SEKE-970201 format. One record per atom (N, C-alpha, C): x, y, z; residue number from 1; residue in one letter. Coordinates in Angstrom, 1 decimal. Each point is the difference from the previous one (the first is absolute). Layout:
N
u_v_w_resi_resn
X_Y_Z_NUM_A
...
***
This chain:
122
u_v_w_resi_resn
90.3_69.8_113.9_1_M
1.2_0.8_-1.1_1_M
1.0_-0.5_0.0_1_M
0.5_-0.4_0.9_2_Q
1.7_-0.2_0.5_2_Q
0.2_-1.2_-0.7_2_Q
-1.1_-0.9_0.3_3_H
0.5_-1.7_-1.2_3_H
-0.2_0.7_-0.9_3_H
-0.8_0.7_-0.9_4_F
-0.3_0.3_-1.5_4_F
1.3_0.5_-0.4_4_F
0.5_1.1_0.8_5_V
0.9_0.2_-0.3_5_V
1.5_-0.5_0.3_5_V
-0.2_-0.9_0.8_6_S
1.6_-1.3_-0.5_6_S
-0.5_-0.7_-0.9_6_S
-0.7_-0.5_-0.4_7_E
-0.1_-0.8_-0.9_7_E
0.1_0.7_-1.2_7_E
-0.1_1.2_-0.5_8_L
0.3_0.7_-0.9_8_L
1.8_-0.2_-0.1_8_L
0.3_0.8_1.2_9_E
1.3_-0.3_0.1_9_E
0.9_-0.7_-0.2_9_E
-0.5_-1.3_-0.1_10_S
0.6_-1.2_-0.1_10_S
-0.2_-0.4_-1.6_10_S
-1.0_0.2_-0.6_11_K
0.3_-0.3_-1.9_11_K
0.5_0.8_-0.4_11_K
0.7_-1.0_-1.0_12_P
1.1_0.6_-0.8_12_P
-0.3_0.7_-1.2_12_P
0.1_1.6_0.1_13_R
-0.1_1.0_-1.3_13_R
-1.1_0.6_0.7_13_R
-0.2_0.1_1.4_14_Y
-0.3_1.1_0.6_14_Y
0.4_0.9_1.0_14_Y
-0.2_1.4_-0.2_15_E
0.3_0.5_1.0_15_E
-1.1_0.8_0.8_15_E
0.4_0.0_1.4_16_V
-1.0_0.9_1.0_16_V
0.6_1.0_0.3_16_V
-0.8_1.4_-0.3_17_R
0.7_1.2_0.5_17_R
-0.8_0.7_1.2_17_R
0.5_-0.2_1.5_18_L
-0.8_0.3_0.6_18_L
0.6_1.6_0.8_18_L
-0.8_1.0_0.1_19_G
0.1_1.5_0.5_19_G
0.6_-0.2_1.6_19_G
0.2_1.2_0.5_20_R
-0.3_0.3_1.6_20_R
-1.2_0.6_0.5_20_R
0.1_-1.0_1.3_21_L
-1.8_1.3_0.4_21_L
0.5_1.1_0.8_21_L
-0.4_1.1_0.1_22_A
0.2_1.0_0.5_22_A
-1.4_0.5_1.1_22_A
0.5_0.2_1.2_23_F
-1.1_0.4_1.1_23_F
-0.3_1.4_-0.7_23_F
-1.9_-0.3_0.3_24_R
-0.5_1.4_-0.6_24_R
-1.0_0.7_1.2_24_R
0.3_-0.6_1.4_25_G
-0.6_0.2_0.8_25_G
-1.0_-0.6_0.5_25_G
-1.0_0.1_0.5_26_F
-1.2_-0.7_1.0_26_F
-1.3_0.3_-0.9_26_F
-0.8_-1.0_-0.2_27_D
-1.4_0.0_-0.6_27_D
-0.8_0.6_1.3_27_D
-0.6_1.4_-0.4_28_R
-1.0_0.6_1.2_28_R
-0.8_-0.7_0.6_28_R
-0.8_-0.8_-1.1_29_N
-1.2_-0.7_0.7_29_N
0.2_-1.4_0.9_29_N
1.0_-0.7_-0.7_30_T
0.5_-1.2_0.8_30_T
1.5_0.0_0.9_30_T
0.8_1.2_-0.1_31_N
1.3_0.0_0.2_31_N
0.9_-1.1_-0.2_31_N
-0.5_-0.8_-1.0_32_K
1.1_-0.8_-0.5_32_K
1.1_1.0_-1.3_32_K
1.0_-0.7_0.8_33_P
1.2_0.8_-1.4_33_P
-0.3_-0.1_-1.4_33_P
0.4_0.9_-0.9_34_I
-0.3_0.1_-1.2_34_I
1.5_-0.1_-0.3_34_I
0.1_-0.9_-1.1_35_F
0.9_-0.2_-0.7_35_F
-0.1_0.0_-1.6_35_F
1.2_0.5_-0.9_36_E
0.1_0.2_-1.4_36_E
1.1_-0.6_-0.6_36_E
-0.5_-0.5_-1.1_37_Q
1.3_-0.9_-0.6_37_Q
0.6_0.9_-1.2_37_Q
1.4_0.5_0.3_38_K
0.9_0.4_-1.1_38_K
1.0_-0.2_-0.6_38_K
0.1_0.3_-1.3_39_R
1.0_-0.5_-0.5_39_R
0.0_-1.3_-0.9_39_R
-1.0_-0.4_-0.3_40_V
-0.5_-1.1_-0.7_40_V
-0.1_0.3_-1.7_40_V
-0.6_1.1_0.1_41_D
-0.6_0.4_-1.6_41_D
1.5_0.3_-0.6_41_D
0.6_1.1_0.8_42_V
1.4_0.2_-0.6_42_V
0.6_-1.3_-0.3_42_V
0.5_-0.7_1.1_43_L
0.7_-1.4_-0.5_43_L
-0.8_-1.1_-1.3_43_L
-0.8_-0.1_-0.2_44_L
-0.8_-0.4_-1.2_44_L
0.4_0.7_-0.9_44_L
-0.2_1.5_0.0_45_S
0.0_0.6_-1.2_45_S
1.6_-0.2_-0.5_45_S
1.1_0.2_0.9_46_V
1.1_-0.1_-0.4_46_V
0.5_-1.5_-0.7_46_V
-0.6_-0.8_0.9_47_D
0.2_-1.6_-0.8_47_D
-0.7_-0.2_-1.3_47_D
-1.4_0.9_-0.4_48_I
-0.5_-0.6_-1.4_48_I
0.9_1.3_-0.6_48_I
0.4_0.9_0.1_49_V
0.5_0.9_-1.2_49_V
1.3_-0.5_-0.3_49_V
1.1_-0.3_1.5_50_S
1.3_-0.6_-0.5_50_S
0.2_-1.3_-0.6_50_S
-0.8_-0.7_-0.1_51_L
-0.2_-1.7_-0.1_51_L
-0.2_-0.1_-1.8_51_L
-1.2_1.4_-0.2_52_S
-0.4_-0.3_-1.1_52_S
0.9_1.3_-1.2_52_S
0.7_0.2_0.7_53_A
1.0_0.8_-0.2_53_A
0.9_-0.4_-1.1_53_A
0.8_-1.3_1.0_54_T
1.2_-1.0_-0.5_54_T
-0.9_-1.2_-0.2_54_T
-1.2_0.1_-0.6_55_K
0.0_-1.0_-0.6_55_K
-0.7_-0.9_0.9_55_K
0.5_-0.8_1.4_56_N
0.1_-0.8_1.0_56_N
-1.7_-0.7_-0.1_56_N
-1.2_0.8_-0.4_57_I
-1.1_-0.7_-0.2_57_I
-0.6_0.3_-1.5_57_I
-0.9_-0.7_0.2_58_T
-0.9_0.1_-1.1_58_T
-1.5_0.2_0.2_58_T
-0.3_-0.3_1.8_59_D
-1.3_0.4_0.3_59_D
-0.1_0.2_1.7_59_D
-0.7_0.6_0.1_60_V
-0.6_0.4_1.4_60_V
-1.5_-0.6_0.7_60_V
0.0_-0.1_1.0_61_I
-1.2_-0.7_0.4_61_I
-0.1_0.8_1.1_61_I
-0.9_1.2_0.1_62_L
0.0_0.9_1.4_62_L
-1.1_0.1_0.8_62_L
0.1_-0.7_0.9_63_V
-1.0_0.5_1.2_63_V
0.0_1.0_0.9_63_V
-1.3_0.9_-0.9_64_A
-0.1_1.6_0.7_64_A
-1.1_0.3_-0.4_64_A
-0.1_0.9_0.4_65_G
-1.7_1.1_-0.3_65_G
0.3_1.2_0.3_65_G
1.0_0.8_0.1_66_D
-0.3_0.8_-0.3_66_D
1.2_1.2_-0.9_66_D
-0.2_1.1_-0.3_67_S
0.7_0.7_-1.0_67_S
1.4_0.5_-0.2_67_S
0.6_-0.2_1.5_68_D
1.3_0.2_-0.2_68_D
0.8_-0.4_-0.5_68_D
-0.3_-1.3_-0.5_69_L
0.8_-1.1_-0.9_69_L
0.0_0.5_-1.3_69_L
-0.9_1.0_-0.7_70_I
-0.4_0.1_-1.3_70_I
1.7_0.3_-0.9_70_I
0.7_1.2_0.7_71_P
0.8_0.0_-0.7_71_P
0.7_-0.6_-0.3_71_P
1.0_-1.5_0.7_72_A
0.5_-1.0_-0.3_72_A
-0.6_-1.0_-0.9_72_A
-1.8_0.1_-0.1_73_V
-0.2_-0.9_-1.1_73_V
0.0_0.9_-0.9_73_V
0.0_0.4_-0.2_74_I
-0.4_1.3_-1.7_74_I
1.7_-0.5_-0.4_74_I
1.2_0.4_1.2_75_A
1.3_-0.3_-0.9_75_A
0.4_-0.9_-0.5_75_A
-0.7_-1.4_0.8_76_A
0.5_-1.3_-0.5_76_A
-0.8_-0.7_-1.1_76_A
-1.3_0.6_0.1_77_K
-0.7_-0.3_-1.1_77_K
0.7_0.4_-1.6_77_K
0.5_1.3_0.6_78_N
0.9_1.2_-1.3_78_N
1.7_-0.8_-0.3_78_N
0.0_-0.9_1.3_79_M
1.0_-0.8_-1.0_79_M
-0.4_-1.2_0.2_79_M
-1.3_-0.3_-0.8_80_G
-0.1_-1.6_-1.0_80_G
-0.9_-0.6_1.4_80_G
0.1_-0.1_1.3_81_V
0.0_-1.0_1.5_81_V
-2.1_-0.2_-0.6_81_V
-0.7_-1.2_0.4_82_L
-0.9_-0.2_0.5_82_L
-0.4_0.1_1.4_82_L
-1.2_1.2_0.2_83_V
0.1_-0.3_1.5_83_V
-1.2_-0.4_0.4_83_V
-0.2_-0.7_0.4_84_T
-1.3_-0.9_0.6_84_T
-0.5_0.7_1.3_84_T
-1.2_0.3_0.7_85_L
-0.6_0.6_1.0_85_L
-0.4_-1.0_0.6_85_L
0.1_-0.2_1.4_86_W
-0.8_-0.7_0.8_86_W
-0.4_0.6_1.4_86_W
-1.4_0.0_-0.2_87_H
-0.3_1.6_1.3_87_H
-1.3_-0.8_0.5_87_H
-0.2_0.6_1.0_88_G
-1.1_-0.3_0.9_88_G
-1.4_0.5_-0.9_88_G
-0.9_0.2_0.5_89_K
-1.7_0.8_0.0_89_K
0.4_1.1_-1.2_89_K
0.1_0.7_0.5_90_T
0.3_1.4_-0.8_90_T
1.1_0.8_0.4_90_T
0.9_-0.6_-1.1_91_P
1.3_1.0_-0.6_91_P
0.3_0.9_-0.5_91_P
0.4_1.0_0.0_92_H
0.0_1.7_-0.5_92_H
-0.1_-0.5_-1.1_92_H
-1.5_0.8_-0.6_93_N
-0.2_-0.1_-1.5_93_N
1.2_0.0_-1.0_93_N
0.7_1.3_0.1_94_D
1.2_0.7_-0.9_94_D
1.1_-1.6_0.0_94_D
0.5_-0.2_1.2_95_L
0.7_-1.5_0.5_95_L
-0.3_-0.9_-1.3_95_L
-1.2_-0.5_0.4_96_E
-0.7_-0.7_-0.5_96_E
-0.2_-0.2_-2.0_96_E
0.2_1.3_-0.1_97_R
-0.5_0.2_-1.6_97_R
1.5_-0.2_-0.7_97_R
1.2_0.6_0.6_98_V
1.5_-0.1_-0.3_98_V
0.8_-1.4_0.0_98_V
-0.4_-0.9_0.6_99_C
0.2_-1.2_-0.1_99_C
-0.5_-0.9_-1.1_99_C
0.5_-1.1_0.0_100_D
-0.2_-0.7_-1.8_100_D
-1.1_-1.0_0.3_100_D
0.3_-0.3_1.6_101_E
-1.2_-1.3_0.4_101_E
-0.1_0.2_1.4_101_E
-1.5_-0.4_0.0_102_R
-0.7_0.4_1.5_102_R
-0.2_-1.5_0.1_102_R
0.0_-0.3_1.4_103_R
-0.1_-1.1_0.9_103_R
-0.9_0.1_1.0_103_R
-0.9_-0.1_1.1_104_Q
-0.1_0.5_1.4_104_Q
0.3_-1.2_0.3_104_Q
0.8_0.1_1.5_105_F
0.5_-0.6_0.8_105_F
-1.2_-0.3_1.3_105_F
-0.2_-1.1_0.0_106_T
-0.9_-0.5_0.8_106_T
0.7_-1.0_1.0_106_T
-1.1_-0.6_1.4_107_D
0.5_-0.9_1.3_107_D
0.2_-1.1_-1.2_107_D
-0.7_-0.4_-0.4_108_T
0.2_-1.0_-1.1_108_T
1.1_-0.5_-0.7_108_T
0.1_1.1_-0.7_109_V
1.5_0.3_-0.7_109_V
1.0_-0.1_0.9_109_V
0.4_0.3_0.9_110_A
0.7_0.1_1.3_110_A
0.3_-1.5_0.6_110_A
-1.0_-0.4_-0.1_111_R
0.0_-1.4_0.6_111_R
0.7_-1.0_-0.7_111_R
-0.6_0.3_-1.5_112_N
0.7_-0.8_-1.0_112_N
1.3_0.0_-0.5_112_N
0.3_1.6_0.4_113_F
1.6_0.1_-0.3_113_F
1.1_-1.1_0.9_113_F
-0.9_-0.1_0.9_114_L
0.9_-0.2_1.5_114_L
-0.4_-1.6_0.2_114_L
-0.3_-0.9_-0.9_115_R
-0.3_-1.1_-0.2_115_R
1.2_-0.4_-0.5_115_R
0.5_-1.1_0.7_116_P
0.8_-0.6_0.1_116_P
0.1_-0.6_-1.9_116_P
1.3_0.6_-0.4_117_Q
0.5_-0.5_-1.3_117_Q
0.5_-1.5_-0.5_117_Q
-0.5_-0.9_-0.6_118_P
1.0_-1.3_-0.5_118_P
0.8_0.6_-0.2_118_P
1.6_-0.7_0.2_119_V
0.8_0.0_0.0_119_V
0.6_-0.7_-1.4_119_V
0.5_0.7_-0.9_120_A
0.5_-1.4_-1.3_120_A
1.2_-0.5_0.2_120_A
-0.1_-1.7_-0.7_121_N
1.1_-0.4_0.3_121_N
1.1_0.7_-1.0_121_N
1.6_-0.4_0.9_122_P
0.7_0.8_-1.2_122_P
1.2_-1.2_-1.1_122_P
***
């Protein structure tokens, strides 16, 4: 996962938003620590709405699956932004419905995305 995030961060015109992990205790069965990621939805929502409102974007490619981002998606669409959802196997029905386009993000897609791209001659 870290390799994938690093590759995304190195690409032009891509932003990666990582939240913070919050410790939530220990699993009763395995005694392993439980962590929950926080702030990501809010960071993404703020970016989507502020960039849409200032007309700095025309398209959003959203890699998500839950319904927390629906208000930001609706706001962006109301400002004329095209929203494409890249999701896993089962995105939230309402999120899938409000996005303009939908694509399934598979392991094959991830591998193809990380494949070295040819460099154009200047």
